[in-house]
C-alpha positions as CSV (number, residue, x, y, z in Angstrom):
1,M,29.5,56.6,85.3
2,A,33.4,55.1,85.0
3,V,33.9,53.3,88.6
4,Q,37.1,52.9,90.5
5,R,37.5,49.8,91.5
6,D,41.6,50.3,92.4
7,P,42.6,48.0,95.5
8,V,43.0,51.4,97.9
9,L,45.2,50.6,100.6
10,K,47.8,49.4,97.3
11,R,47.0,52.7,95.9
12,C,47.5,54.6,99.1
13,R,50.8,52.8,98.9
14,Y,51.9,54.0,96.0
15,L,50.5,57.2,96.0
16,G,52.7,58.4,99.6
17,I,49.0,58.5,101.7
18,S,47.4,57.5,105.0
19,P,44.4,55.0,104.2
20,A,42.4,57.5,106.6
21,V,42.6,60.2,104.2
22,V,39.9,58.1,102.2
23,G,38.2,57.4,105.1
24,I,39.8,54.3,105.7
25,N,41.1,53.0,108.4
26,K,43.7,50.2,108.0
27,E,47.2,50.5,107.5
28,S,49.2,48.3,104.8
29,K,51.3,45.1,106.0
30,M,53.6,46.0,102.8
31,N,57.3,48.0,103.3
32,P,56.5,51.7,102.8
33,N,59.7,52.2,101.2
34,A,59.6,49.8,98.9
35,N,59.9,51.6,96.3
36,S,61.1,54.7,97.7
37,R,64.7,53.9,95.8
38,K,63.6,54.5,92.5
39,K,64.2,57.5,90.9
40,V,61.2,59.8,89.7
41,S,61.3,62.3,87.3
42,E,60.3,65.8,87.1
43,Y,56.8,64.8,85.4
44,G,56.8,61.0,86.9
45,L,56.2,63.2,90.0
46,Q,53.8,66.4,88.8
47,L,51.5,62.4,87.8
48,K,51.4,61.4,90.9
49,E,50.5,64.8,93.1
50,K,47.7,64.3,90.0
51,Q,46.7,60.6,90.3
52,K,46.7,62.0,93.7
53,L,44.5,64.9,93.8
54,K,42.0,62.0,90.8
55,F,41.9,59.6,94.3
56,I,41.4,60.8,97.0
57,Y,37.8,62.5,95.7
58,G,36.7,59.7,92.9
59,V,37.2,62.2,89.8
60,L,38.3,61.0,86.8
61,E,40.6,62.9,83.8
62,K,38.2,64.7,82.0
63,Q,36.0,65.7,85.5
64,F,39.3,66.8,86.3
65,Y,40.4,69.0,83.9
66,H,37.4,70.7,83.6
67,Y,37.7,72.1,87.4
68,Y,41.9,73.1,86.3
69,E,39.6,75.6,83.6
70,I,37.6,76.6,86.0
71,A,40.4,76.9,88.7
72,S,41.8,78.7,87.1
73,K,40.5,81.4,85.1
74,M,39.0,82.0,89.3
75,E,41.4,85.1,90.5
76,G,44.3,83.9,92.2
77,Q,46.4,80.9,92.7
78,A,45.5,78.0,90.0
79,G,46.6,75.2,92.8
80,N,44.4,76.9,95.6
81,N,41.7,77.6,93.8
82,L,41.6,73.7,92.1
83,I,41.3,72.6,95.9
84,V,39.4,74.6,96.2
85,C,36.8,73.6,93.7
86,L,37.0,70.2,94.7
87,E,36.9,70.6,98.4
88,S,33.2,72.1,98.3
89,R,31.9,69.3,96.2
90,L,28.9,68.3,97.4
91,D,29.8,64.6,98.3
92,N,33.2,66.2,100.1
93,V,31.3,68.5,102.4
94,V,29.1,64.8,103.3
95,F,32.3,63.1,103.8
96,R,33.8,66.8,105.8
97,M,30.4,65.8,108.7
98,G,31.2,62.2,109.0
99,L,27.5,61.5,107.6
100,A,29.8,58.9,105.1
101,L,32.8,56.6,106.2
102,T,34.7,57.5,102.5
103,R,33.9,59.7,99.5
104,R,33.1,57.0,97.2
105,E,30.1,56.4,100.1
106,A,29.1,59.8,99.9
107,R,28.5,59.6,96.7
108,Q,26.1,56.7,96.4
109,L,24.2,58.5,99.6
110,V,23.7,62.3,97.0
111,N,23.1,60.5,94.7
112,H,20.1,58.5,96.3
113,G,18.4,61.9,97.5
114,H,19.7,62.3,100.9
115,F,20.6,65.8,101.7
116,L,18.6,69.0,100.6
117,V,21.0,71.9,100.8
118,N,19.1,74.9,102.3
119,G,16.0,72.5,102.0
120,K,16.0,72.0,98.6
121,R,16.7,68.3,97.7
122,V,19.9,68.0,95.5
123,D,21.1,64.4,93.8
124,I,24.4,65.1,92.1
125,P,27.2,64.7,93.3
126,S,29.4,67.3,92.1
127,Y,27.6,69.7,93.1
128,R,29.6,73.1,94.4
129,I,28.2,74.0,98.0
130,K,28.9,78.1,98.2
131,V,29.3,80.1,101.5
132,G,26.2,80.5,104.0
133,D,24.8,76.7,102.8
134,V,23.6,74.4,104.7
135,I,23.9,71.2,104.0
136,S,20.9,68.4,106.1
137,L,20.2,65.3,106.0
138,R,16.3,64.4,104.9
139,D,13.2,64.0,107.2
140,K,12.9,60.9,106.2
141,S,16.4,59.1,106.5
142,K,16.7,61.0,109.8
143,S,15.6,58.1,111.2
144,S,17.8,55.1,109.5
145,P,20.4,52.8,112.0
146,K,23.2,53.2,108.7
147,F,23.9,57.3,109.8
148,K,23.4,57.5,112.8
149,A,26.3,54.6,113.2
150,N,28.0,56.2,110.2
151,V,28.1,59.4,113.0
152,E,29.4,57.0,116.0
153,E,32.3,56.0,114.1
154,T,33.8,58.6,112.3
155,N,33.1,60.9,115.8
156,G,37.1,61.2,116.5
157,R,37.3,62.4,112.8
158,I,38.4,66.0,112.7
159,V,35.8,68.1,111.2
160,P,37.2,71.5,109.2
161,L,37.2,74.9,110.3
162,W,35.0,75.8,107.6
163,L,32.2,73.6,108.5
164,E,29.8,74.5,111.7
165,V,28.7,70.4,112.3
166,N,25.9,69.7,114.0
167,K,25.6,65.9,114.6
168,D,22.5,65.9,116.5
169,E,20.5,67.7,113.8
170,F,22.5,66.1,111.2
171,S,23.7,69.4,109.4
172,A,26.2,71.3,108.9
173,K,26.4,75.0,108.0
174,V,29.7,76.3,105.1
175,T,30.9,79.2,107.3
176,R,33.7,80.0,104.9
177,M,35.4,78.8,101.4
178,P,37.9,75.6,102.4
179,N,41.9,76.4,101.5
180,I,44.5,74.8,101.6
181,E,45.9,75.0,104.7
182,D,42.4,73.1,106.1
183,L,43.6,69.7,104.0
184,D,44.5,67.1,106.6
185,Y,47.2,65.1,103.6
186,D,49.7,67.3,101.9
187,V,49.7,68.0,98.4
188,E,52.1,70.1,95.6
189,A,49.5,71.6,94.2
190,H,50.9,74.0,91.7
191,L,53.5,71.2,90.4
192,I,49.7,70.3,88.6
193,V,49.2,73.2,87.7
194,E,52.8,73.0,86.1
195,L,51.8,69.9,84.0
196,Y,49.3,71.0,82.7
197,S,50.6,74.0,81.4
198,K,52.9,72.1,79.5
């Protein structure tokens, strides 16, 4: 699998998002308005929105386009459906629960088989959760100081309304599917749909 090795702060500055969105508690010291004088074309705006989502969720082009195809076949607006597909990934849910500092770390923890979905071990980061699913840390991992430290460090992080998190039990229940209003960053998903529908 390809690994993204972009400098996180530099990429966040270019895409116009806060590093906190990807779980980094640092701010860049560079001038955030340095490139604002450049005129951006319509295609440039569409491309930037696509790059923003790919960077935040850590997915590459082939997988991202696959999510777009799924989203365009679902009922409702394709842009909103795309957000639902990305937010309902297991690695994102682990990040939202506060058991990982970043989505990259969440992906690695899922890969190593630390999590159960409805009592069954799942080690696929792109596994899509459904309403009513219970995501929990397996018993062997509960004694790990790593997860306790992560929970303490992410205490200030806002848990989305679609998750019912029990930090003492290291578990969460999905009460409803996520939607675009639940996001902690701004995205114009319709621009991505326009880009792909050309």
